[in-house]
N, C-alpha and C positions, 0 to 999 in steps of 0.2 A: 504493500500500500504506500509506503514512503517513497518508493521509486516512482510511482505514478504521480505523486504530488510534486516531486522534484522535476520530472520531465514536463509536467503541466506548467510549472512555474517558469521553466526555461522557454517553453514554447510561447507562453503569454508574454514574457519579457521580449522575446524576439519579435513578436507581432507588434507590440507597443513601440519599440524602437524602429522597426521597419516603417510603420505608419508615420512616425515622426520624421524620419529621414525623407520619405516620399513627400510629405507636406512641405518640408523645408526646401526641397529641390523644385517643386512644381508651383507652390503658392506663396510661401512665407516671404521671400525676398523681393518678389516682383511687385511693382506698383504700376497702375495704369495712369496715363496722363493724356490730356487732350491738346488741341491746337493752341490754347492760350498759354501753355507752359513754354518757358524759354527753350527747353531742349527739343521742342517740336519744330524748331526752325529747320527746314530742309535746305541743304546747301549742296551745290555741285561745283566741281572744279573745272574752270575753263582751260583752253589750250594755252593760255597765258600764265597758268598756275595760280589763278585767283579763285578762291572759293566764294561763289555768289549764292545768295538766297534765291530759291526758285518758288514759284507759286504752288501752293498745296491747299487742298480743301478736303473735307470729310476725314480729317486726321484722327487716327487711333494709334496709341503707342503704349509700349510697356518697357520698363527698364528696371534695373536693380543696382544698388550701389555696391554690390559684392563683386561685380566683374564688369569690365567695359564691353564684353561681347554678349551681354544678355539683352541688349537693346534690340527691339523690333518695332516697325511702324508700318501702317497701311494708310494710304491716302490716294487722292486723285490729283492730277495736274492737267491744266489746259495746254501745256507745252507739247508740241508734236515731237515724235521721235526723230523726224527728219531735222527739225531745228536743233534738238538736243545733240544729235550726232555731229552737226556742224559747229556746235558751240562748246560742248563739254567732253572731257577726256573719258573714253571708254574704259571699262574695268574688265580686263581679260580673265582674271582668276576668280570671278564672282562665285561664291559657294554659300547660298543662304543657309543659315543655321536653324535648326528645328526650334520652333516656339512651343510653349506649353499648349496643350490641347484646348484649354479654356480661352486662349486668344485665337479665336476662330478665323479671323480675316487673313492670317499669315500662314500659308501652306508652303513650307520651304521645299518640299519635294516637287510640288507642281511648279513653283517659281524656278527651281533649278532645271527641271525638265524643259520648261519654256525657254530659258536662257540658252540651253544647249541646242534646242530646235530652231532658235532664231525668232520665236514668237514674242520675245521680250528682249530688251537691250539693257545692259548694265553700264552704269557710269560711276566714276569716282566722286564720292561726296566730298570727303576731305581725307587726305593722306596724313598718317601719323598725327591725328588730332590728339591722341594719347599715344605715347611712344609705342610703335609696333602695331597699332590698331588703325585700320582704315574704316571710314564710313562708306557704304556702298548703296547705290540706288538702282532698282530695276524698274523699268518703265515699259508698259504695254502700249500698243498703238491706240487703244481706246481710252487712254488716260489713267488707267489703274496703275498705281505705283507702290513700291515697297522699299523699305530701307532697313538695313541692319549693319552691325559692326562686325568686322572679321580681322583676324590676325594676318598681317602682311609678312612677306619674306624677312624683313628686318626683325620683326618681333619674333617670328619662328626661331631664327638663329639665336638671338640674344636670350630669349626665354628658356632655350635649351642649354644655355651656358656657353654657346659658341660666340666667336667674334662676329660683329655685324658685317654682312656682305658689303662689297664695294657699292658705293652710291647711297648708302643709308646714312641718315643723320647720326651723330654720335649718340651712343646709348647713355641714358641718365646714370648717374652714380648709383651703385647698389644693384644694377640690373645684371 
């Protein structure tokens, strides 16, 4: 009988800690924000290297202060992909990161598939806005658009403890 109580206690403890871990990863650290928040400003980098604000409506966003790559946003823009292609730097290595299921407007798999198929185009939002992290925007011809943050090659190397590749800005102290 004592063995059943001990096993039951272990299983119950594992369930409680598992539920707590799941909640902390999917819900606890994320916060939603709307278009009135300062971090809702959508920027794209021109071929001159200047990050400019772009028009965005119907904005929904989530972020967490625990990591710069937890940011996701959905919005619409009246800017055509043709105009954006002539004005803003394309982002070749765009890989949207999975958002929590409760943030339903952002489907990273679909966005990634559409980028590969050419149904959407990716642009550089801001390079190294936080060392090693780029802001990326994906835009569809119908005006739907999505934004996320992803680690760039400079960040990948430095965060792994390697020296920054050529062409990267100097890594901050302690990186």
